Structure formats: structure tokens, C-alpha cells
C-alpha positions, 0 to 999 in steps of 0.5 A: 773829446765830446762837443760842447756846442749848443744844439741848433734851435728853430727860428722863432718864425718857424715855431710860429708857423708850426704852432699855427698849423698844429692849431688849425689841424686841431680845430679842423679835426674838432669841427669834423668830429662835431659836424652833424651828418647831412640829413636825408630830406623827408618824404614831404620835402622830396615831394615838394622839390619833385613837384617844383621840378615837374612844374618846370618840366611842364613849362618846357613841355608847352614850349616844346609843343609850340616849337613842334607845332611851328615845325609842322606848320612850316613843313606843310608850307614849305611842301606847298611852296615846293609843289607850287614851284615845281608846277610853275616851272612846268607851266613856264617850260610849256609857255617857252616851248609854245613861243619857241614853236611860234618862232620856228613857224615864222622862220620856216615861213620866210623870216623871224620877227625881229622882236621875237628874235630879241626875246629869244636871245634876252631876258623877257623882263628886259624885252618887255620894258622896251615899249617901242617893240610892242607894236611889232608883236601880235596880240597873241605873242604879247599875251604869251610873253607877259604870262612868261614874265609873270610866271618868272616873277612868281617863281622867284618870289616863291623860291625866296619864300621857301628859302626863308621858311627853310631857315626858320625851320632850322631855327625851330628844330634847334629850339625843339631839341633844346626844349626836349633836352630841358624836359628830360633833364628836369624829369631825370632830376625829379626821378633821382629825388624820388629814388632817394625815398624808401619803398615805404615812403614811395608807397605812402606818397602813392596812397596819398595821391590815390586817396585824393584822386578818388575823393575828387572823382566822387565830388566831380561825379556828384556835380554831374549827376546831382547825387550830392544834394546840390543839384547837377551842373549843366555843361558849357555847351553841346560841343564842350559836353562832347569834348569832356565826355571824350576826356572822360573816356581816356581816364587812366591813360598815362601822361607823356610829354608832347603826346596828344593821344589817343593812348597817352597825353600831356595837358594840352594834348588831352584838351586838343584831342578831346575837342577834335573828337567833338569835331572841333579843332583848337590850338595845341598849346595851353597858352594858345588855348587860353585865347580860344574862347570867352574867359571866365574869371570867377570859379563860381561861373565855370561850367562842366567842359570849360577849359581851366587855365593854371599858373601865371604863364598859362602853362597848364590846362584841363577841363572843369569837372564841376564842384571845384574839380578838374579833369586833366593830365597832370604830369609825368608819372601820373595818368589822366585823372580828377583833381581839386582845382585848388591844387594849382594856381587858377587863372581863368576858365575858357568857354569855347 
């Protein structure tokens, strides 16, 4: 006989859950179908992002340069200290040998001075603190023992100083490594963005930069020769003129972070190298170069060869080239070239 039992109905809670899930699925599908595909950034948007990354990379580069300069300074100081310690130890050994020879001579002659005997069996510092024994020593022995005492103290101080500087050197090397990695990360991110451009877009960007560079070069040369009708611009000084001429001689050299010539440069590497060619040493980093001379706050007072400092944290530097132009090493992917001073936030000039 056929069953007349009613089929089991789903519970109201189950129906509600299934209905809600179905509605959500429909809504999600609708959103997916209607969502616009992510738009590829335009050439100008990519350039803007890349420029911002290059600014960050250069900030890290100048900190890298500072850490590198600190490392080199510490290494020289440690080397000098270690040389002094080695030389001092030799001198101390010689002094001890001489006083030992004196003791041997006394012994052979029939006995050894009790005070000298005390010295040979104890620390000289402790010995010399006992003033009652000084009258038992000859003036020559007193002088020799004092020299030994002074030498031991100097050596102990130099060893401690060298130890402290070695610890500072380890910290500096760690900072150097971190900043180097930071620069590399920023540059890799910038390159990834540039790789998203088409060949035509890349060519257009390069042409824009090339056109701007040619215009800046013409304007700067007009200022220096007076061919533009406004008269020539006098250099800041003979030394500044020589440094600027050295920078002009390497126009077209590639920008490489941390480089200071003679075939590649970063911004402060170019300016410090150029002044070295003019026979003058200036600090390595842009922040330190900002304090290397008289500050010139008005652009109208700048002269050819003045250093020009950019950005609030002073992380970029170049040479003033006249007529509102600078000669500098801009960033990775470029070369030493002329550029408008208004392309970056001007802070002040520095006349050395």
C-alpha cells in the first residue's frame, strides 16, 4: 500500500539561511559583473609616483653617505690608536728592559736596592704611591719609573678609546647596511612603476626630460656668456669658479647613489668632488655642505658657483649656474645636467 505520509518540510530557520545565502551570492555576482576593472595609471601619474620615490631614495642616500663618512673617519681613528698602542707598548717594553738592566747591575755589584726590588715585584703605580720609598731611589731611577707609569696610563686610556670606537664602528656599519637596503628598495619600487609604462610612454617621458635639459643648458650658458642680452653673471669667487668648471667637465656622467667621482656621482658627491678639483675640501653630505659657508637666502643674490640647497631636510645640493638654473646630479636614471632651480623646493644658497 502506498504511503500517505507528508514529505518532511525544511525548518523555517533553514529556509531563512538558504534564502539569505542565495541573495548574498546574487548580490556578489552582480557587484563582480558591474565592477570596473582597475585602471592602469597614466604616464603622468607614474612619473609623479616615481619622482616621489626618488626623493625618498635620495634622503636615504644622504644618510648612507653620512654613515659611510662616519665609518671612514672611525676606521682612521682606530688605526691611529692601534698604531699608537703598538708603538707605546714597544716603548714601555724598552723602559722595563732598561730598569731591569739597572737592577741586574746592582745585584752583580753586591746587592739590589730594596725599593727597586719592590718595583720589580709589584705594580709601578702602587709602588710610586708609597712616597716614603722615593728617597731610596736615584733621580735616574725615579725618572724611569715615572715614565713607565705615565706610559702604562696612556696605553690603558688609548686601549679603552679604541674599544669604544670599535663599538661605534659596529653601530655605524649596521646603519650603513640599513640605509643601503632602504635606497635599493625605493629604487626597485620606482623601477617597477616605470616598467608598467609602454615603450611609447617611456620615450615620451625621456623626450620631455631631454627637451627641458636642453632649454636649461641654453639658459645657463646665456647667463655665463651674456649672449642672452641680460649680461653675464659673475662667479661667486675664483675657487667657486674652478669648482663649477670641474662640475661642467663631467656633464653627462651617470648618477649613482653613494658615488663621488670621477666617473659617476650622487648630488653631494658631485659638489664635494668638484671642490676637491679646485684644491678645497668640503664636507661630503648635503646637510653638512649647507653649513660650509655664507648662506644666501634670496635667489636674486646667487652667483655662479654658489652651492644651492633644496628640500626642508636639506637632502639635495647642486651648483648655481645662472639665470635660475642649477648644475647637479639629479637622481638614479639621470646624468649630471642643468635644470631649472624651480623644479625643486629651494631653501638657500651657500657661498664658500
